[in-house]
ROVEXTOR-670285 format. One record per residue: residue number from 0; residue in three letters; chain; x, y, z of N, C-alpha, C in turn. Coordinates in nm, 2 decimals, padded with zeros to 4 digits. Last residue first. Example, Ala and Ser with C-alpha at 12.3 -4.5 7.8 and 13.67 -1.06 7.14 Angstrom:
// ROVEXTOR-670285
 seq type mol   n_xx   n_yy   n_zz  ca_xx  ca_yy  ca_zz   c_xx   c_yy   c_zz
   1  ser   A  01.28 -00.22  00.71  01.37 -00.11  00.71  01.29  00.00  00.79
   0  ala   A  01.32 -00.57  00.78  01.23 -00.45  00.78  01.32 -00.33  00.78
//
This chain:
// ROVEXTOR-670285
 seq type mol   n_xx   n_yy   n_zz  ca_xx  ca_yy  ca_zz   c_xx   c_yy   c_zz
  52  val   A -01.66  03.85 -00.50 -01.65  03.93 -00.38 -01.51  03.99 -00.36
  51  arg   A -01.62  03.69 -00.72 -01.70  03.82 -00.74 -01.68  03.91 -00.62
  50  arg   A -01.50  03.46 -00.64 -01.42  03.56 -00.72 -01.49  03.69 -00.73
  49  arg   A -01.69  03.32 -00.51 -01.58  03.37 -00.43 -01.50  03.48 -00.51
  48  gly   A -01.85  03.23 -00.72 -01.91  03.32 -00.61 -01.80  03.38 -00.53
  47  ala   A -01.68  03.06 -00.85 -01.72  03.18 -00.92 -01.78  03.28 -00.82
  46  ile   A -01.66  02.85 -00.66 -01.54  02.93 -00.69 -01.58  03.06 -00.76
  45  leu   A -01.93  02.76 -00.66 -01.86  02.81 -00.53 -01.74  02.89 -00.56
  44  ser   A -01.96  02.68 -00.92 -02.04  02.80 -00.87 -01.98  02.85 -00.74
  43  val   A -01.78  02.47 -00.92 -01.76  02.58 -01.01 -01.84  02.70 -00.96
  42  leu   A -01.89  02.30 -00.73 -01.76  02.36 -00.71 -01.73  02.48 -00.80
  41  phe   A -02.14  02.24 -00.86 -02.14  02.30 -00.73 -02.00  02.37 -00.70
  40  leu   A -02.05  02.11 -01.09 -02.12  02.24 -01.10 -02.12  02.31 -00.97
  39  val   A -01.93  01.88 -00.97 -01.85  01.97 -01.05 -01.92  02.11 -01.06
  38  leu   A -02.16  01.77 -00.85 -02.05  01.81 -00.77 -01.96  01.91 -00.84
  37  phe   A -02.32  01.71 -01.07 -02.37  01.80 -00.97 -02.25  01.85 -00.89
  36  ile   A -02.15  01.52 -01.20 -02.18  01.64 -01.27 -02.23  01.75 -01.17
  35  thr   A -02.16  01.32 -01.00 -02.03  01.38 -01.04 -02.06  01.51 -01.11
  34  phe   A -02.43  01.26 -01.00 -02.37  01.31 -00.88 -02.24  01.38 -00.91
  33  leu   A -02.46  01.15 -01.26 -02.53  01.28 -01.22 -02.47  01.34 -01.10
  32  ile   A -02.30  00.92 -01.23 -02.26  01.03 -01.33 -02.33  01.16 -01.30
  31  gln   A -02.44  00.78 -01.04 -02.30  00.82 -01.01 -02.26  00.93 -01.11
  30  ala   A -02.68  00.74 -01.16 -02.68  00.82 -01.04 -02.54  00.87 -01.01
  29  ile   A -02.60  00.57 -01.37 -02.66  00.71 -01.40 -02.65  00.79 -01.28
  28  ser   A -02.51  00.35 -01.22 -02.42  00.43 -01.31 -02.47  00.56 -01.34
  27  ala   A -02.75  00.27 -01.10 -02.64  00.32 -01.02 -02.54  00.39 -01.10
  26  ser   A -02.90  00.20 -01.33 -02.94  00.31 -01.25 -02.83  00.36 -01.16
  25  ala   A -02.74 -00.02 -01.42 -02.76  00.10 -01.51 -02.81  00.22 -01.42
  24  gly   A -02.77 -00.19 -01.20 -02.64 -00.14 -01.24 -02.65 -00.02 -01.33
  23  ala   A -03.04 -00.24 -01.19 -02.98 -00.18 -01.08 -02.84 -00.12 -01.12
  22  ile   A -03.09 -00.36 -01.44 -03.15 -00.23 -01.41 -03.08 -00.16 -01.30
  21  gly   A -02.94 -00.59 -01.40 -02.91 -00.50 -01.51 -02.97 -00.36 -01.49
  20  thr   A -03.06 -00.71 -01.17 -02.92 -00.66 -01.16 -02.89 -00.57 -01.28
  19  phe   A -03.31 -00.74 -01.00 -03.30 -00.69 -01.13 -03.16 -00.63 -01.15
  18  gly   A -03.37 -00.80 -00.73 -03.29 -00.89 -00.81 -03.28 -00.86 -00.96
  17  leu   A -03.48 -00.64 -00.54 -03.57 -00.73 -00.61 -03.50 -00.82 -00.71
  16  val   A -03.25 -00.49 -00.47 -03.32 -00.58 -00.37 -03.41 -00.68 -00.44
  15  gly   A -03.20 -00.36 -00.70 -03.10 -00.45 -00.65 -03.16 -00.55 -00.55
  14  ala   A -03.42 -00.20 -00.73 -03.40 -00.30 -00.83 -03.30 -00.40 -00.78
  13  val   A -03.38 -00.03 -00.50 -03.50 -00.12 -00.51 -03.48 -00.23 -00.61
  12  leu   A -03.13  00.09 -00.58 -03.15  00.01 -00.45 -03.26 -00.08 -00.46
  11  ala   A -03.20  00.22 -00.82 -03.10  00.12 -00.82 -03.11  00.03 -00.69
  10  val   A -03.40  00.40 -00.73 -03.43  00.30 -00.83 -03.33  00.18 -00.83
   9  ile   A -03.23  00.55 -00.56 -03.34  00.47 -00.50 -03.39  00.37 -00.60
   8  leu   A -03.07  00.67 -00.75 -03.01  00.59 -00.65 -03.12  00.50 -00.58
   7  phe   A -03.25  00.81 -00.91 -03.18  00.70 -00.97 -03.11  00.61 -00.86
   6  val   A -03.32  01.00 -00.71 -03.42  00.91 -00.77 -03.35  00.79 -00.83
   5  leu   A -03.08  01.13 -00.66 -03.14  01.05 -00.55 -03.25  00.96 -00.61
   4  thr   A -03.04  01.25 -00.91 -02.94  01.16 -00.85 -03.00  01.07 -00.75
   3  trp   A -03.25  01.42 -00.91 -03.25  01.31 -01.01 -03.15  01.21 -00.96
   2  ser   A -03.18  01.60 -00.71 -03.30  01.52 -00.69 -03.30  01.40 -00.79
   1  leu   A -02.96  01.72 -00.82 -02.94  01.63 -00.71 -03.06  01.54 -00.68
   0  met   A -03.08  01.88 -01.00 -03.00  01.77 -01.05 -02.97  01.67 -00.94
//
């Protein structure tokens, strides 16, 4: 999931440089949502791993 976040971030940066503001905004939003989901899942797995030990 983190790889998809990086892909959308790169797409947003390239689109922003080329002037495609609509595509850049949409890609940045998707990258932000995916990063948030990744972060939440990481924290859940970290907490679940600590509870087992």
